[in-house]
Residue, then its C-alpha position, 0 to 999 in steps of 0.5 A: m500499499s502506498m503512502t498518502i500525502l494526508k497521513s505523511d509526517r510532513f502533512q500531519k506536522e503542517y496540519k498540527e501546526f496550523q491547528e495549534k495557530i487556529n486554536k489561539i485565535n480569539d476572534t470567532k469570525a477569523k477562527a471560522e475563516v481559517t478553519f474553513l481554509l484548513n478543511q478546504l486544504v484537507a479536501e484538496v489533499r484527499a482529492i490528490d491522494a485519490g488521484h494517486a490511488e487511481m494511477f497506482n491501481g493502473s488508471k490513467l492520470p486524472s485530468t483534475l489532478s493538476d487542479h487539485r494541486s494548484g488549489l492546494t498551493s492557492i489554499r496553503k498561501k491563503l491559510i498562511s496569510k490569514l494566520s499571519e493577518c490574525e497574528h499581526a492584528g493581535l487576534m491570537s492569544 
């Protein structure tokens, strides 16, 4: 069985760091926004993992795989930016 991105040490570490920062946010609206972004990030990773599983099982490369990779990068940047904004705005404890 192949290793998934979702279960990889790197992603798990990044997820934990994001979650720890989110837990420090005091503003309800800001916390909801970054939680939504984190959930979107996980959804993109799952979609990429599913695409990799299809390839591994002998199917052709899913045409949406590059879209999911782009989405992953975009969401990660938004999440990092929003967390930074929260930190600089004093919304974190």
